[in-house]
Backbone as CSV, one residue per row, in Angstrom:
resi,resn,N_x,N_y,N_z,CA_x,CA_y,CA_z,C_x,C_y,C_z
1,MET,114.155,11.651,86.430,115.608,11.636,86.783,115.866,10.374,87.664
2,GLU,116.916,9.727,87.328,117.329,8.507,88.046,117.934,8.871,89.414
3,ASN,117.607,8.054,90.416,118.147,8.270,91.721,119.617,7.894,91.740
4,PRO,120.508,8.868,92.100,121.977,8.511,92.143,122.302,7.565,93.296
5,PHE,121.424,7.453,94.273,121.696,6.641,95.464,121.195,5.232,95.182
6,ASN,121.943,4.468,94.390,121.514,3.120,94.028,122.482,2.120,94.675
7,ASP,122.322,0.863,94.368,123.127,-0.212,95.022,124.593,-0.021,94.736
8,SER,124.954,0.392,93.552,126.409,0.598,93.214,126.943,1.772,94.065
9,TYR,126.250,2.816,94.237,126.687,3.955,95.010,127.016,3.509,96.430
10,PHE,126.104,2.838,97.066,126.317,2.457,98.465,127.324,1.339,98.581
11,MET,127.473,0.446,97.582,128.493,-0.589,97.659,129.852,0.038,97.539
12,LYS,129.981,1.141,96.787,131.254,1.851,96.713,131.649,2.410,98.151
13,LYS,130.689,2.815,98.895,130.888,3.247,100.252,131.354,2.100,101.111
14,ALA,130.779,0.933,100.919,131.205,-0.286,101.632,132.573,-0.647,101.274
15,LEU,132.957,-0.496,99.975,134.299,-0.835,99.512,135.349,0.105,100.165
16,LEU,134.965,1.348,100.392,135.894,2.269,101.099,136.152,1.739,102.521
17,GLU,135.138,1.242,103.150,135.304,0.600,104.480,136.213,-0.635,104.403
18,ALA,136.065,-1.403,103.365,136.901,-2.578,103.175,138.318,-2.218,103.007
19,GLU,138.559,-1.118,102.256,139.916,-0.607,102.075,140.509,-0.176,103.378
20,ASP,139.718,0.455,104.235,140.188,0.825,105.613,140.629,-0.445,106.385
21,ALA,139.826,-1.510,106.267,140.225,-2.765,106.922,141.515,-3.278,106.384
22,PHE,141.630,-3.224,105.055,142.875,-3.723,104.378,144.091,-3.002,104.939
23,GLU,143.992,-1.656,105.056,145.067,-0.849,105.572,145.481,-1.212,107.031
24,LYS,144.513,-1.690,107.789,144.710,-2.059,109.177,145.192,-3.497,109.362
25,GLY,145.336,-4.226,108.228,145.716,-5.638,108.325,144.557,-6.602,108.610
26,GLU,143.328,-6.089,108.451,142.116,-6.890,108.672,141.662,-7.437,107.324
27,VAL,141.036,-8.602,107.375,140.402,-9.149,106.177,139.509,-8.049,105.643
28,PRO,139.672,-7.640,104.358,138.981,-6.426,103.847,137.531,-6.638,103.512
29,VAL,136.693,-6.550,104.520,135.241,-6.607,104.391,134.720,-5.275,104.979
30,GLY,133.922,-4.599,104.209,133.297,-3.347,104.654,131.793,-3.427,104.538
31,ALA,131.126,-2.572,105.342,129.690,-2.567,105.364,129.180,-1.153,105.646
32,VAL,128.029,-0.885,105.088,127.242,0.328,105.444,125.801,-0.128,105.562
33,ILE,125.101,0.553,106.463,123.668,0.368,106.592,122.960,1.644,106.241
34,VAL,121.914,1.560,105.425,121.229,2.712,104.831,119.731,2.672,105.170
35,ILE,119.180,3.791,105.424,117.756,3.990,105.577,117.370,5.237,104.830
36,ASN,116.363,5.158,103.950,115.905,6.341,103.172,117.081,7.039,102.476
37,ASP,117.957,6.273,101.810,119.054,6.854,101.076,120.109,7.549,101.961
38,ARG,120.126,7.251,103.258,121.006,7.898,104.196,121.842,6.835,104.913
39,ILE,123.156,6.960,104.878,124.005,5.997,105.608,123.911,6.309,107.081
40,ILE,123.513,5.295,107.869,123.401,5.457,109.326,124.453,4.690,110.056
41,ALA,125.206,3.821,109.373,126.268,3.010,110.001,127.338,2.699,108.979
42,ARG,128.574,2.790,109.366,129.718,2.383,108.526,130.590,1.485,109.422
43,ALA,131.095,0.447,108.816,131.984,-0.479,109.632,132.813,-1.316,108.721
44,HIS,133.861,-1.919,109.327,134.650,-2.891,108.608,135.146,-3.858,109.666
45,ASN,135.765,-4.940,109.134,136.271,-5.957,110.077,137.237,-5.402,111.080
46,LEU,137.099,-5.846,112.299,137.960,-5.459,113.390,138.403,-6.643,114.242
47,THR,138.354,-7.807,113.682,138.668,-9.068,114.424,140.059,-9.071,114.965
48,GLU,141.014,-8.612,114.217,142.435,-8.561,114.680,142.672,-7.505,115.765
49,LEU,142.213,-6.323,115.431,142.381,-5.183,116.355,141.732,-5.426,117.696
50,LEU,140.531,-5.949,117.677,139.811,-6.208,118.918,140.036,-7.627,119.509
51,ASN,140.743,-8.448,118.754,140.979,-9.820,119.192,139.637,-10.526,119.505
52,ASP,138.708,-10.355,118.560,137.367,-10.827,118.780,136.863,-11.444,117.449
53,VAL,136.562,-12.718,117.457,136.074,-13.411,116.242,134.740,-12.942,115.813
54,THR,133.965,-12.265,116.671,132.667,-11.756,116.296,132.676,-10.348,115.711
55,ALA,133.801,-9.731,115.615,133.930,-8.300,115.215,133.963,-8.195,113.671
56,HIS,133.043,-8.883,113.025,132.878,-8.793,111.551,132.245,-7.437,111.215
57,ALA,132.441,-6.991,110.027,131.933,-5.719,109.545,130.403,-5.645,109.758
58,GLU,129.699,-6.706,109.448,128.275,-6.706,109.584,127.853,-6.530,111.024
59,MET,128.536,-7.228,111.916,128.201,-7.187,113.369,128.387,-5.766,113.868
60,GLN,129.547,-5.088,113.457,129.848,-3.750,113.901,128.776,-2.780,113.335
61,ALA,128.393,-3.017,112.086,127.368,-2.150,111.470,125.956,-2.309,112.109
62,ILE,125.600,-3.546,112.451,124.335,-3.774,113.109,124.290,-3.011,114.413
63,THR,125.294,-3.080,115.189,125.339,-2.390,116.478,125.272,-0.903,116.292
64,ALA,126.038,-0.353,115.359,126.045,1.067,115.089,124.655,1.546,114.633
65,ALA,123.994,0.790,113.738,122.732,1.181,113.230,121.668,1.151,114.320
66,ALA,121.711,0.096,115.164,120.713,-0.056,116.243,120.897,1.133,117.241
67,ASN,122.133,1.480,117.514,122.386,2.645,118.406,121.828,3.925,117.775
68,PHE,122.040,4.094,116.460,121.554,5.276,115.774,120.040,5.340,115.858
69,LEU,119.392,4.232,115.572,117.906,4.212,115.560,117.291,4.153,116.919
70,GLY,118.073,3.731,117.955,117.553,3.615,119.295,116.661,2.383,119.452
71,GLY,116.917,1.340,118.682,116.165,0.065,118.825,116.886,-1.015,118.112
72,LYS,116.493,-2.232,118.432,117.254,-3.405,117.913,116.835,-3.876,116.522
73,TYR,115.677,-3.389,116.037,115.239,-3.849,114.739,115.620,-2.904,113.619
74,LEU,116.058,-3.476,112.506,116.538,-2.659,111.338,115.586,-2.782,110.156
75,THR,114.290,-2.760,110.464,113.327,-2.797,109.413,113.417,-1.485,108.575
76,ASN,113.210,-1.566,107.318,113.338,-0.491,106.372,114.810,-0.101,106.123
77,CYS,115.736,-0.916,106.597,117.166,-0.658,106.405,117.713,-1.634,105.383
78,THR,118.800,-1.234,104.716,119.523,-2.067,103.773,120.972,-2.163,104.189
79,LEU,121.501,-3.338,104.282,122.929,-3.571,104.546,123.615,-3.781,103.243
80,TYR,124.690,-2.956,102.987,125.613,-3.191,101.812,126.880,-3.722,102.400
81,VAL,127.307,-4.899,101.950,128.539,-5.499,102.493,129.279,-6.109,101.299
82,THR,130.585,-6.007,101.394,131.478,-6.325,100.201,131.587,-7.848,100.039
83,LEU,131.300,-8.657,101.063,131.382,-10.114,101.008,130.070,-10.682,101.525
84,GLU,129.580,-11.718,100.869,128.426,-12.408,101.376,128.532,-12.740,102.871
85,PRO,127.532,-12.425,103.671,127.580,-12.677,105.096,127.833,-14.134,105.451
86,CYS,128.560,-14.357,106.500,128.810,-15.706,107.011,127.583,-16.153,107.806
87,GLN,127.610,-17.335,108.317,126.494,-17.919,109.089,126.226,-17.089,110.358
88,MET,127.277,-16.693,111.044,127.111,-15.881,112.266,126.426,-14.571,111.963
89,CYS,126.913,-13.865,110.960,126.351,-12.568,110.632,124.925,-12.700,110.066
90,ALA,124.677,-13.739,109.284,123.318,-13.995,108.782,122.377,-14.163,109.934
91,GLY,122.790,-14.862,110.957,121.955,-15.127,112.155,121.608,-13.820,112.823
92,ALA,122.634,-12.925,112.982,122.361,-11.645,113.615,121.479,-10.803,112.733
93,LEU,121.689,-10.845,111.440,120.812,-10.133,110.522,119.380,-10.620,110.582
94,TYR,119.199,-11.946,110.700,117.870,-12.552,110.909,117.180,-11.890,112.044
95,TRP,117.883,-11.834,113.235,117.274,-11.285,114.434,117.060,-9.787,114.339
96,SER,117.845,-9.075,113.598,117.672,-7.647,113.399,116.450,-7.287,112.546
97,GLN,115.942,-8.321,111.808,114.854,-8.138,110.878,115.154,-7.129,109.780
98,ILE,116.411,-7.048,109.364,116.801,-6.096,108.325,115.989,-6.414,107.024
99,SER,115.603,-5.369,106.366,114.739,-5.551,105.188,115.485,-6.068,103.942
100,LYS,116.729,-5.636,103.777,117.452,-6.039,102.537,118.935,-6.127,102.799
101,ILE,119.565,-7.112,102.169,120.982,-7.300,102.190,121.472,-7.295,100.777
102,VAL,122.484,-6.425,100.510,123.124,-6.381,99.206,124.599,-6.681,99.442
103,TYR,125.089,-7.717,98.792,126.533,-8.037,98.968,127.236,-8.028,97.616
104,GLY,128.555,-7.908,97.723,129.427,-7.869,96.559,129.838,-9.259,96.116
105,ALA,130.951,-9.719,96.657,131.518,-11.011,96.302,130.821,-12.154,97.052
106,LYS,130.609,-13.272,96.335,130.035,-14.477,96.958,131.155,-15.201,97.717
107,ASP,130.778,-15.756,98.827,131.755,-16.620,99.612,131.261,-18.015,99.464
108,GLU,131.960,-18.721,98.464,131.551,-20.074,98.117,131.620,-21.077,99.218
109,LYS,132.601,-20.897,100.151,132.805,-21.874,101.213,132.144,-21.519,102.531
110,ARG,132.178,-20.214,102.897,131.674,-19.856,104.249,130.468,-18.938,104.217
111,GLY,129.987,-18.655,103.036,128.795,-17.728,102.887,127.526,-18.379,103.409
112,CYS,126.601,-17.555,103.783,125.337,-18.064,104.359,124.555,-18.879,103.391
113,THR,124.603,-18.553,102.087,123.791,-19.386,101.134,124.464,-20.736,100.953
114,ALA,125.795,-20.837,100.951,126.488,-22.137,100.787,126.159,-23.032,101.977
115,LEU,126.024,-22.403,103.161,125.789,-23.191,104.382,124.284,-23.384,104.644
116,GLY,123.449,-22.824,103.790,121.994,-23.027,103.943,121.400,-22.223,105.139
117,THR,122.042,-21.177,105.507,121.567,-20.370,106.619,120.295,-19.593,106.203
118,LYS,119.266,-19.609,106.999,118.031,-18.904,106.684,118.100,-17.440,107.083
119,LEU,117.544,-16.622,106.306,117.339,-15.198,106.661,115.946,-15.034,107.074
120,HIS,115.636,-13.857,107.657,114.290,-13.512,108.082,113.408,-13.631,106.818
121,PRO,112.181,-14.139,106.973,111.343,-14.298,105.757,111.024,-12.997,105.020
122,LYS,111.128,-11.862,105.669,110.906,-10.562,104.997,112.169,-9.916,104.455
123,THR,113.310,-10.569,104.649,114.590,-10.028,104.202,114.816,-10.443,102.729
124,GLU,115.106,-9.416,101.901,115.505,-9.623,100.485,117.026,-9.635,100.429
125,MET,117.605,-10.514,99.599,119.018,-10.542,99.465,119.398,-10.524,97.978
126,ILE,120.354,-9.660,97.626,120.842,-9.456,96.267,122.357,-9.578,96.341
127,GLY,122.935,-10.376,95.411,124.407,-10.519,95.415,124.983,-10.099,94.094
128,GLY,126.302,-9.871,94.122,127.008,-9.624,92.863,127.175,-8.158,92.545
129,ILE,126.855,-7.247,93.417,127.009,-5.842,93.135,128.472,-5.455,93.361
130,LEU,129.157,-4.972,92.349,130.568,-4.688,92.333,131.392,-5.858,92.869
131,ALA,130.961,-7.030,92.482,131.643,-8.244,92.946,133.101,-8.355,92.550
132,ASP,133.441,-7.873,91.337,134.822,-7.932,90.855,135.735,-7.047,91.731
133,GLU,135.273,-5.847,92.054,136.060,-4.970,92.916,136.277,-5.559,94.279
134,ALA,135.225,-6.128,94.846,135.319,-6.711,96.168,136.255,-7.938,96.149
135,SER,136.120,-8.767,95.102,136.947,-9.965,94.976,138.443,-9.628,94.800
136,GLN,138.696,-8.630,94.006,140.083,-8.198,93.710,140.763,-7.681,95.015
137,LEU,140.023,-6.941,95.811,140.607,-6.454,97.087,140.922,-7.603,97.998
138,MET,140.006,-8.589,98.068,140.224,-9.750,98.919,141.454,-10.543,98.396
139,LYS,141.502,-10.800,97.136,142.617,-11.548,96.555,143.970,-10.857,96.820
140,ARG,143.974,-9.524,96.627,145.203,-8.738,96.845,145.634,-8.869,98.357
141,PHE,144.685,-8.853,99.212,144.965,-8.953,100.654,145.697,-10.275,100.963
142,PHE,145.109,-11.354,100.471,145.664,-12.641,100.766,146.980,-12.929,100.062
143,ILE,147.155,-12.365,98.870,148.451,-12.487,98.158,149.511,-11.775,98.997
144,GLU,149.212,-10.535,99.441,150.226,-9.811,100.227,150.464,-10.469,101.569
145,LYS,149.472,-11.031,102.156,149.628,-11.739,103.454,150.510,-12.935,103.281
146,ARG,150.313,-13.751,102.219,151.174,-14.862,101.936,152.637,-14.419,101.719
147,ASN,152.819,-13.390,100.996,154.180,-12.912,100.700,154.911,-12.362,101.902
148,LEU,154.182,-11.934,102.931,154.836,-11.487,104.120,155.248,-12.579,105.043
149,ASN,154.582,-13.735,104.930,154.883,-14.863,105.845,155.974,-15.736,105.272
């Protein structure tokens, strides 16, 4: 029997977080962190609400997961995030020693791969999981934002 808790399943959970961000007027990026098929952290962008440029979904999720685990390292954990991590988030993920990063949409301009940011040598990264859904949400956000201004 196939495990229902696959990358698409958890990315859908991250997309729900991105939709929460969208509803709050935040850039719609959502994230969940999983260990042993269990979500231990859920987060979305909060940069506008907190007036904090570091309040990206990944940063919020890292903090929540570390608090849950009672330690700063996220070994054996997987981050699911709707947009490829930026350089700042990739740096934090490096230090967390997270085992795997799965992202949806690629960020051609500000993504960690475009900028050549290094991840921890033991971190695996996979992109493109539900990329269309993540991209469409992002496009809809910026179209609506432009129309309001």
